[in-house]
Each structure stands twice: as structure tokens, then as C-alpha cells.
NUKEKOL-566902 format. One record per residue (C-alpha): residue in one letter; x, z, y. Coordinates in steps of 0.05 Angstrom, whole numbers, plus 5000, padded with zeros to 4 digits. Layout:
BEGIN
AXZY;...
end
This chain:
BEGIN
M500150005002;T505849975046;V507149265046;I503549105111;A507649555150;K513949335113;T512548645124;H511048705199;S517549075209;A521348485174;I518047905216;G521548145276;S520748465345;S521148315421;P527748645440;R527848975510;T533348675553;K534649375591;T538149965555;K536450625586;R539051335567;I534451805535;P534452545542;W539852965504;W534553355468;L531252705443;S538252425422;A539153065380;A532253005349;V533752315329;V540352485298;A536853075259;V531852615232;G537052145206;L540952745179;L534552985142;V534152295106;V541352205082;L541852995066;P538852884995;V543852344979;G549852745001;A547753354964;L546452894898;I553552634903;G556053344912;I552353614853;A554853034812;A561953134831;E561853844812;G559353744740;D563353874679;A568153324664;E565553274591;I558553094617;W560352394644;P563452124575;H557252374540;L552552014589;I556451404586;A556451404510;N549551654491;V545051594554;L546951074608;P547150464565;A540150464535;S537550744599;T540850214642;I538849624598;D531649874594;T531349974669;L534249294684;A529648954634;L523449314664;L525149104734;I526448374713;G520248354675;V516148644733;A519348144780;I517247594741;V510247794717;A508048154781;G511447594825;S507647064784;M501347424794;G501947594865;I504446894888;T499446504845;T493246884868;A495246864938;W496246134942;L489745974902;V485246384947;T488746145011;A489545394996;H483345254950;R475945394946;F472945554878;P467245974849;G468146724867;R473446624916;G470447024972;I469547664932;L476347564899;V479847564962;W477448284974;L478448514901;L485548264887;P488848794931;L484649414897;P489549554841;L493849894893;A489050464890;V490450584818;P497050984804;T501550684753;Y501651274708;I493851314705;T493750584686;A498750734632;Y494851304606;I488550884603;Y491650284570;V494050744514;E487151014504;I484650294503;F489649894466;D493650394422;S492750404346;A487650934354;G484650634417;L478050314430;V480049584420;Q483549664352;M478250134325;A473149604340;L477149064307;R478049484247;D470849624241;L468748874253;M473948544208;G474049084153;W481149234163;R483749924134;S490550034169;R495749714216;A498949384155;D492748914149;Y493648584219;W498148514280;F496548754348;P501548804410;E504249484417;I502749784483;R507850324477;S513349874485;L517849544541;P513048914546;G507349384550;C510449804609;I511949124644;L504748914637;V501849594664;L506749614723;S505248894740;V498348914742;V498149534789;L504049274834;Y502748544842;P498648684904;Y504948804942;I507048104929;Y499947824935;I498948155008;A505947895032;A504747225006;R497947145032;A499647365101;M504946825108;F500546285070;L495146395120;T499646355181;Q503045655159;S500945075200;A496044565164;S499843995199;M506044075157;L501844055090;E498043445120;V504343065129;A507043205061;R500042995031;T500542335072;L507642215042;G504142264969;A505742984952;S501843324898;R498644034906;I503844334861;K509343994900;L506644234969;F506844924940;R513744854915;I517544534969;I513544745031;A509245365026;L513745794978;P520345665019;L516745855084;A514146495052;R520746715025;P522347285075;A515647625061;L516047494988;A522947804983;V520048455019;G514048444976;V518148404907;S523148934932;L517449384945;A514249264879;L521049374843;L522350004883;E515750284861;G517050114789;L523950454794;N520551044821;D515651094765;I515951634714;G509551754686;A508051074659;S514950954632;E515551634596;Y508551554566;L509650834541;G516351014509;V521150674555;R527451064569;T528950874642;L533851174684;T528251594719;V525751854655;S533252034636;V534052434698;Y527952804686;N529452944614;T536753124626;W535153604684;L528853994658;N529253874582;R536653944572;G538054424632;S543953984660;L543153914734;A549853594742;G548453074687;A541752904719;A545452814783;Q550452374755;I544551914726;A541251944794;C547751674825;V547251064780;M539750974803;L542550924872;I546550284850;F539949964830;V536950204898;V542449894940;S542249274897;L534749184909;I535949274987;L541148764985;I537348254944;E531748344993;R536548235053;Y539047635016;G531947365003;R530547325080;R537547215105;D538546825171;R531146725179;R526247025224;Y518846835228;A515946865299;L509046735328;S508246065357;P505046015422;K503145275411;R496445065392;H495744955317;R491044925261;T491445355200;V490745145127;H483644965106;P481845125029;V481244514987;P475244514941;L477044494868;V471944224820;G470544244746;G475544574697;R480744644755;A475745054791;W474145544737;T481445584714;A482945844787;T477446344782;L479946594718;L487046684740;C484847084800;A479847484763;L484547684708;P489148134748;V483148484780;L480148604711;M486548864683;G488849264745;F482549554774;I475849424736;L478349654668;P481950324691;T476150474739;G471050344689;F474250734636;L474951334683;L467551274697;R465751224626;E470051834603;T467352254665;L460052114648;R460652124574;G464552764571;S460453114624;L466853234662;V463053344729;D462354024705;Q470154094708;F469154094786;D469654894785;S473655354824;D480255214792;F479354454802;L477254554875;A483554964883;H487854384858;F483953894899;M484854294961;T492054394947;T493053634941;I489153505004;G492954035044;L499653835023;S497953075040;V495053275108;V500753675129;A506053155105;T501852615142;I501852985209;V509153155206;V510852435186;L506852165244;A509752625293;I517052455273;A515451695273;V512551735344;L518852075368;L523451575334;V519150945359;S518351195428;A525951355430;A527750675406;R522550375456;L525350745516;S532450565499;K534650075444;N541550315435;S545750395371;L543451125360;T535850935358;K536750315319;G541250695268;A535751215264;L530150745250;F534450405197;V535951075165;A528951275166;G527150645128;L532050815072;G527651435051;Y522150975020;A527650684977;L529951354942;P526051454879;G522152124875;T526552394821;V532852244861;L529652524924;A527653164889;L534153274855;G538053154921;L533653654958;M533854234907;T540654524927;P540154455003;L532954744999;V535055324952;G541055444998;F536855455058;D532055975028;N537856415006;F540556375075;I534056575110;G532957115056;T539957415072;I538457465142;W531857765132;R534458285083;H540158495132;L534358575184;T529158875146;G532159145083;E526758755042;R527058134998;L523857525032;G523557064971;L523656314969;L520856055035;L520955315023;M521455224946;G516455764937;A511055544983;A510854784971;G515354665032;G520054264989;I514153794968;I512453645042;I519653535060;A520453025002;Y513752675025;V516652645098;I522952305074;R519651835026;F514151605070;L517151615138;S518750845135;I511450715131;A509851045197;T515950775234;G514450055207;S507250075228;L508250375297;S514249905312;A510149295292;G504349575339;L508749685398;D512549025389;R506048625404;V505648965474;S509348615527;P515249045557;S512748855628;L507149355617;E511849955614;D516349625665;A510549625714;A509250385700;R516450515713;T515950165781;L510150595798;G514551225786;A511951445714;S516651905677;R518751855607;R513852345586;E508252005620;M510351335589;V509951645519;W503252015530;S499451545577;I501950865552;Q505450835484;I501151345445;P494351025466;L497350355447;M499550595379;R492650925361;P490550325313;A497250325281;L497251085277;A490651075241;S493050585190;A499250905179;A495851585167;L491051285118;L496950975077;I501151595080;F495752075059;V493951694998;D501151544980;C502452304983;I496252394937;K498851904885;E505952134886;L508052404820;P515852494809;A517452894873;T511253304864;L512453444791;L519853674801;L519454094865;R512554414856;P512455184855;L510355534790;N502855574778;T501755024832;E497954384809;T495953744848;L491153204823;S497152804804;T500653334762;L494053584732;V493352884705;Y500052844681;T499553524647;H493253324606;A496552664587;S502653004562;R498353444517;G495652824488;R488652964521;F488752484580;E481052434574;D480553134601;G483852934668;S479252324679;L475752694734;A482252824773;A484452114760;L477851844785;V478252234847;I485351954862;V482851264852;L476851334894;V481051654950;G486251104946;L480850574956;I479750785029;P486150505056;V486549935012;I479949685036;Q481849795109;L488349425095;V484348805068;R479548845126;S484948815177;A488848305138;E482847825133;T480247915204;R486947875244;P488147265284;K491046685242;V497146445279;A502545955260;V509646165246;E515945765256;S522445885225;T528846005270;N536246115248;S537846785270;S540547455241;D535547925217;T536848645234;S530248985213;S530149565166;P528749505093;
end
């Protein structure tokens, strides 16, 4: 659900020509935010370096080879399958008209509302050997055991690729459709005049022009796949993320987990570099010239129904099937009765953590974006870049890197409190879910900064220059001009961050205090006990809450002005 903000930040901005100084306290705040983001990485490297020398050879011999191969295969598979789904469906609904196109445009992004781990649990319940599909086949065909027939194994690497792809393809779909919508019809008409087929139009014109946005969408999908822990673990795929979790909690080796996490950072850096390479030396700017956008070409006969099937299948697999299963289990098992005081407490904990994290993220984002708007120097540019890196950190890596600094801070405050009062204070951050909120802030800060920067970049700098000429102070500039102009972007970013916090599993699972449950960890707990159906109500609540920002995202994307883009050769300095 972060692809719109990310894509906007990648498209470019309108740089100010004047560089002005900002107050020292604002500079200090900007530096503090940058340090907050890089702190987990530094702590992670320190933990890994302090580990026993015998751990690393053991990891190289027994853990890293299989985990690295599985992670690499998973990412390549998701890039191919999710990329194919996202690009194909985006081009079909943009360039063609066929039965059901109008409703499919709205349905295709909806799988973003379903977390990957929930989809994995549901697919096992449906397609495993003891699931609904195979049981129905055995009853229908008279088969007695698995030896009598063959059925694809959902608890496998291909099964995990399928599950992640049907959930993550909307990142690529939204980015691709945004670029396809803004392409000028004149280019395609010239190609048609020269005899180019529909496939050739797509391959040599539409796809290359959409390359920068596609690079962003694919990289976001892969970063989400790398962050996943629930689906991979449940489907039996031993990724690096799963290995970090098992090494830390199940084997009690914090240093070993940190060393594996450092290997994960290589994947993160590689994905960022690939994304940068995918949109190298290209910037897509809005064209002020009069233009005509692409008009859908009607498809008839078998081609029309094939297009309908190709676009409906991802929606069926990624949204309708999981949501329908959750509704069925909730109603059949009378799980509405679970909405008791305990469930309400878990629900309120989830909402409370998400609301606090959203408010903190928006406040920090306003500070960073306002500072960058007032003075685009190397400090503010660097802070925005570093803030964008937080989203690239997988939840397990982030949690592991935060553990030592947070415990150290709690011990430091506790020591001071004991000297002053003679009493023990206990854990201030780790014992009151402060660690979870900090992890949310670091991980989702880039959503807010990208969205707010994109919103302000559409405003002419002359408006602020006029306010300065009339004697407006910096504070008045921020409160009277910038924040009012950012209100739509603030609302969109708040929705996205709020729901992403509700869905986040790895960081929440690793940093939660004892006896603290959120909706995501509640679903994970039921699934780890082999009773996922008992967590259907919590899973359904997560999905229903997630639908709100997805629908708003689709609405804003479909109703925005359709403008043409033109490619220029220039260096791209936007954040990942």
C-alpha cells in the first residue's frame, strides 16, 4: 500500500533555487531523526561483531547456504510471477475494453488489504492434503490416500512464491497503471500507423516508458517478500528472515541471528541498487503541452473473455478466496462470540499502537519535509534519504537492531531513577510497547515523507516566496501555508501508515512485551498451534480495516488528472 507515495517520490520534484538556513534546533532534530534510522543497523553490526568466533563457521556450514538459496529463489520467483501479474493486468485494463473491466479496475488492488501470512494460513487450510479441495477430490473420485493421485504441494517454495505473488502484485499493478495512464496516445497511434501489433506496442513503447515506476513497484514487492516471516515459516521455506527468528528465539543465539541479519542487509542493498539501476538517468515529468491519453481498444470474442479471465484470476486468488474463507469460518464457527473482553483488549492494543505510531510518524515527517522545503541543503536531503531507508529494513532486522539500544536506554534511565528514589523503575520502553512504536516509526517513516514531499512538490514555490515577501516567519510558513497544503497528503499517509502498523508481524512479534497480543500476533499464535480457524475473526478484522486505505488509494488514482509524461536524461536523486 505504499507504492503511490514511493512512486511519487521517484518521479521527481521541483527544486527550489534558493538555499536558506534553518534554525539550529531544526537542524539538530533532522540529524536526530537520521541517527534514529541508522541506529539499528549500527547496533546490529556491533552485536554480530561481538559474537563467538565459532558461530560464523557453523552458520556458513549449516544455515546460510540453504537460507540464502531459498531467499534468492523466493525473490526471483516473486519478481517473475508478481511482475507478470501486475504488468499484464495493468496494461489490459488501461489499453483495452472487455467484459468486467470497470469493476476489475477497482478490485485488482484489493489483495493489498490481506497480509501475506493470513493468505498463507488460508491456502494451507484450503489446498493442503487435509484441506477442503483435496478432501472434496478424494470424496468425488474415490481416492483413499495421497498415493492414489498427485496434487501440487502448497507447503513448498513454489507454493510460497504463489502466495506472496497474489498478495504483492498490486504494488506493481498500481505503479504500472499510473504510468500507462499518463502515456500519450500519439506515440501509440504513430506506432500503429507503422504497422506495429498490440504486443509490439506494449513491448517497445509502453513497457520501456514505464520502466522507472516498474522498478519501484517490483523493489517494493520484493522488500515486502523479504520482510515476510509468517508465510515463509508456515509454508516450510527457510528464508533468511525465518533463520534470524529461529536462531534468536529458538536457539538462543542473539549474535548468530545478528550475523544472519547482516547477510540480509546485503539483499536489501542489492534490491535498492537494482531499483536505482532500473530507473537510472531517467525522470518522468509532467508535460504542460496539450495531449491525449490512451483510449481503451475494445476486445471481442475469445480475446475479450481471455482478458477478463487474466484480470479476474489474481483478484480471485488474492482477495475473494481469502476473504470468503474468513467469512465462512467466522460464521460457521460462531466466532463472533469471541468478541469478548480479551479480544477487545487485543483489538484496542492494536489500535492504540497504530494510532500512536501514526501520529509520531506524521509529526516527524512534517518536520523533515518542512525543513527540506525551507532549505534544500545537503543536510535535509540526506535526512530524507536516510528516512527512506527505514522501509527497506525487514522487521526482523529492525527488531534485532533495536533490542540492544532500547534495553541499554531502559537500563540507563533505571539506574538514574534508582539513584534518585532508591526504587527500581523496570523497563520503560521494552516493557510498555515503546519498542514496537519506535520500530513502526522507523519502518514506515518513508511512506509519510514520500507522500508529503509529493504533495508539496506540486505547489509552486512562488506561493511561499510571496509569503516571505510579506514578512511571514518560518513558523508562519509552516503552520499557515505548508501544513494546510499538505492536509490531503497527510490524510492519505495516515491511512496507509495506520493499516501497515496493524498488519506488521515480524517487528511486533519480536518486540512485544510479555502477555501483550495484537491482532497480527493473535493470528500467528493460533496458526502456530495448528488452529488458524480460531483466529479467523482477528484475521477478518485486519482485512476489513485494510480495505479502507486501499479503496481510498484506488479512488485517488482513478480520479486524478490524466497527464502526459516525457522522458528526459537527468540524474535521479530521489530516495528509494
